[in-house]
C-alpha positions in Angstrom: 0.0 0.0 0.0 1.0 3.6 -0.5 2.4 5.4 2.6 -0.6 7.0 4.4 -3.2 4.4 3.3 -5.8 3.8 5.9 -7.0 0.2 5.6 -10.5 -1.2 5.9 -12.4 -2.1 2.8 -14.8 -4.5 4.5 -16.9 -2.5 6.9 -20.3 -1.8 8.5 -21.2 1.2 10.5 -23.6 4.0 11.4 -24.2 7.2 9.5 -23.2 10.3 11.3 -23.9 12.8 8.5 -25.2 12.5 4.9 -25.5 14.9 2.0 -28.0 12.4 0.4 -31.7 12.5 1.4 -31.7 8.7 1.1 -29.7 8.4 4.4 -30.2 9.9 7.8 -27.9 10.1 10.8 -28.3 6.8 12.7 -28.9 4.6 9.7 -26.9 1.4 9.8 -25.1 0.9 6.5 -22.5 -1.1 4.5 -21.2 -0.1 1.1 -19.2 -1.2 -1.9 -15.8 0.2 -1.2 -15.6 2.1 -4.4 -14.7 5.7 -5.1 -14.9 6.7 -8.8 -12.2 8.8 -10.5 -12.4 12.6 -10.5 -14.0 12.6 -14.0 -16.9 10.3 -13.0 -17.4 11.3 -9.3 -19.2 14.6 -10.0 -22.1 12.7 -11.7 -22.9 10.9 -8.5 -23.9 7.9 -10.6 -20.7 5.8 -10.5 -18.4 4.8 -13.3 -19.6 6.2 -16.6 -18.3 3.1 -18.4 -20.1 0.9 -15.9 -16.9 -1.0 -15.1 -17.3 -0.9 -11.3 -14.5 -2.5 -9.5 -12.8 -3.4 -12.8 -12.2 0.3 -13.8 -8.4 1.0 -13.5 -9.2 4.6 -12.5 -11.4 3.5 -9.6 -10.1 4.0 -6.1 -10.8 1.2 -3.6 -11.8 2.6 -0.2 -9.3 1.3 2.3 -6.8 0.3 -0.3 -5.8 3.8 -1.6 -4.3 6.7 0.2 -6.9 8.9 -1.5 -9.8 6.9 0.0 -9.3 6.2 3.7 -11.0 3.0 4.9 -12.7 1.6 8.0 -9.7 1.8 10.3 -10.3 5.5 10.5 -12.6 7.2 13.1 -14.9 8.3 10.3 -15.3 6.9 6.7 -16.6 8.9 3.8 -18.2 7.0 0.9 -20.5 7.8 -2.1 -24.1 7.5 -1.2 -24.9 5.6 -4.4 -22.7 2.7 -3.2 -24.3 2.6 0.3 -26.9 0.0 1.4 -29.0 0.1 4.5 -28.6 -2.9 6.8 -32.0 -4.6 7.4 -33.4 -4.6 10.9 -32.3 -7.6 12.9 -29.0 -8.2 11.1 -26.0 -7.7 13.3 -23.3 -5.2 12.3 -20.7 -7.9 12.6 -22.4 -10.2 10.1 -23.2 -7.2 7.8 -19.5 -6.4 7.6 -19.0 -9.9 6.0 -21.0 -8.8 2.9 -17.8 -7.8 1.0 -15.9 -11.1 1.2 -19.1 -13.0 0.8 -19.9 -11.0 -2.4 -16.5 -12.2 -3.8 -17.7 -15.7 -3.2 -21.0 -14.9 -4.9 -19.3 -13.4 -7.9 -17.1 -16.5 -8.3 -20.0 -18.9 -8.0 -22.1 -17.0 -10.5 -19.1 -16.9 -12.9 -19.0 -20.7 -12.7 -22.5 -21.0 -14.3 -25.0 -23.7 -13.3 -23.9 -25.6 -10.2 -27.1 -27.5 -9.7 -26.0 -31.1 -9.0 -22.4 -30.4 -9.7 -19.4 -31.7 -7.8 -17.3 -28.8 -6.6 -13.7 -28.7 -5.3 -12.5 -25.6 -3.5 -8.8 -25.1 -2.9 -8.3 -23.2 0.3 -10.5 -22.5 3.3 -9.6 -18.9 4.0 -12.4 -16.4 4.2 -12.9 -16.4 0.4 -12.8 -20.2 0.1 -15.4 -20.5 2.9 -17.5 -17.8 1.2 -17.4 -19.9 -2.1 -18.4 -23.0 -0.1 -21.4 -21.3 1.4 -22.6 -19.9 -1.9 -21.9 -23.1 -3.9 -24.1 -25.1 -1.5 -26.8 -22.5 -1.8 -26.5 -22.7 -5.6 -27.3 -26.4 -5.5 -23.9 -28.1 -5.7 -24.2 -31.8 -5.1 -20.9 -32.1 -3.3 -18.7 -29.3 -2.0 -15.2 -30.5 -1.1 -12.7 -28.1 0.5 -9.0 -28.9 0.3 -7.0 -27.1 3.1 -3.7 -27.7 4.8 -4.6 -26.0 8.1 -6.4 -28.3 10.6 -8.5 -25.5 12.1 -9.6 -24.2 8.7 -10.6 -27.7 7.7 -12.7 -27.9 10.8 -14.3 -24.5 9.9 -15.1 -25.7 6.4 -16.7 -28.9 7.8 -18.8 -26.8 10.3 -20.5 -25.0 7.4 -21.4 -28.3 5.6 -18.5 -28.9 3.3 -16.6 -32.1 3.0 -12.9 -31.6 3.7 -9.6 -33.1 2.6 -6.0 -32.6 3.7 -4.0 -32.2 0.5 -0.8 -33.3 2.3 -2.3 -36.7 2.9 -5.1 -37.3 0.4 -5.9 -36.4 -3.2 -9.3 -34.8 -3.8 -11.8 -36.8 -5.8 -13.1 -35.7 -9.3 -14.9 -32.4 -9.5 -16.5 -30.8 -12.5 -15.8 -27.3 -11.1 -12.7 -26.3 -9.2 -12.3 -22.9 -7.4 -8.7 -21.9 -6.7 -9.0 -19.6 -3.7 -5.4 -19.4 -2.5 -3.3 -17.6 -5.1 0.0 -19.4 -4.6 2.2 -20.2 -7.7 1.8 -23.8 -8.8 -1.8 -24.2 -7.7 -3.3 -23.4 -11.0 -1.2 -26.1 -12.6 -2.4 -28.5 -9.9 -6.0 -27.5 -10.7 -5.4 -28.2 -14.4 -4.1 -31.7 -13.5 -7.0 -32.4 -11.2 -9.7 -31.2 -13.6 -11.6 -33.8 -15.6 -12.5 -33.6 -19.3 -14.5 -30.4 -20.0 -14.0 -29.3 -16.4 -14.2 -25.7 -15.3 -11.6 -23.8 -13.2 -12.5 -20.5 -11.5 -9.4 -18.6 -10.4 -10.4 -16.5 -7.3 -7.1 -16.4 -5.5 -4.8 -13.4 -6.1 -1.4 -14.6 -7.2 1.1 -11.8 -7.0 4.0 -13.6 -8.7 4.6 -15.1 -12.1 3.3 -18.7 -12.5 3.7 -21.5 -14.9 1.2 -23.9 -16.4 1.4 -26.7 -18.9 -1.2 -25.6 -21.6 -1.2 -28.9 -23.4 -2.8 -30.7 -20.4 -5.6 -28.1 -20.3 -6.0 -28.3 -24.1 -6.3 -32.1 -24.2 -9.1 -31.9 -21.6 -10.8 -28.8 -23.3 -10.9 -27.1 -19.9 -12.5 -23.7 -19.3 -10.5 -21.4 -17.1 -12.2 -18.2 -15.8 -10.4 -15.5 -13.8 -12.7 -13.4 -11.5 -12.2 -10.2 -9.5 -14.4 -8.6 -6.8 -18.1 -8.4 -7.4 -20.9 -6.3 -8.8 -23.4 -4.0 -7.1 -26.1 -6.7 -7.7 -24.0 -9.4 -6.0 -23.4 -7.1 -3.0 -27.1 -6.4 -2.5 -27.9 -10.1 -3.1 -25.5 -11.2 -0.3 -26.9 -8.6 2.1 -30.4 -10.0 1.5 -29.2 -13.6 1.9 -27.6 -12.7 5.3 -30.7 -10.8 6.4 -33.1 -13.6 5.6 -30.9 -16.3 7.1 -30.4 -18.2 3.9 -26.7 -18.2 4.6 -25.2 -18.3 8.0 -21.8 -16.5 8.0 -21.3 -16.5 11.8 -18.9 -19.5 11.7 -16.6 -17.4 9.5 -15.8 -15.0 12.4 -12.9 -16.4 14.4 -12.1 -13.3 16.5 -13.3 -9.8 17.3 -10.5 -7.4 18.4 -9.9 -3.8 19.2 -7.7 -1.5 17.2 -4.9 -1.8 19.8 -4.7 -5.5 19.1 -4.5 -5.1 15.3 -0.7 -5.0 14.9 -0.3 -8.2 16.8 -3.0 -9.9 14.9 -1.4 -9.0 11.6 1.7 -10.7 12.8 -0.3 -13.9 13.6 -1.9 -13.8 10.2 1.4 -13.7 8.4 1.6 -17.5 8.8 -1.1 -20.1 7.8 -3.3 -20.7 10.8 -6.8 -21.4 12.0 -8.3 -17.9 11.6 -10.9 -17.2 9.0 -12.4 -13.7 9.4 -11.1 -11.4 12.1 -13.2 -8.3 12.8 -12.1 -5.1 14.3 -14.5 -3.3 16.7 -13.1 0.2 17.4 -15.2 0.3 20.6 -13.2 -2.4 22.2 -10.2 -1.4 24.4 
């Protein structure tokens, strides 16, 4: 991140002031963490090219020094990206809308999952989100491959079958979601996929990687890369949470105060059992 960036792109909160008549002080809200470029922002309608999170000129709230995020005392966001939290939905669960929307976007990109056998590589927050949404989409089997014991237990607690990749090889799956982003995993997915299989690449790999295209070619595989979510998927997930059609509570493994955040970052540098750690600024 740039020096001076205030993190926090997954958030829920309470409105203190609004220039939009659609929101009043005291409203509980979440929002897509998007802030359009200076050319589009005056319109108040979002990206003029309708690219959303994919627009290269878009600023991500909490991931740009120009758009401070939820670790700040106050957060400013465009009203057209804000959503009111339905009554009865806890702020903690509402804050999970953003990572869950990533899972929803990936599952929708995979196409029809009804009756499909699904393999998910990785049981971090995004892998768990994909598992929840894949089950809701009608997948016949949802298997999660994860090296961490605690994360495997977490995946099992939300209804997925689990496998330890250091000990066992996952069975056949028509659709594979790669949710880790480590070099070498895409190649493994290609090797695991059956004829005409589909691979959805969700994990963010920040290094060069190598694959053997001939293996994918001989199987006629489809490989789809996905990023983020759409406004529709954001609103969809909020509705699924509010109506209880997905239970995201098991994803929360800790709630800490701001003072505990540096130490938690050090813990999260290494693979472990945490899924989603939330920060509550009210905690001392």
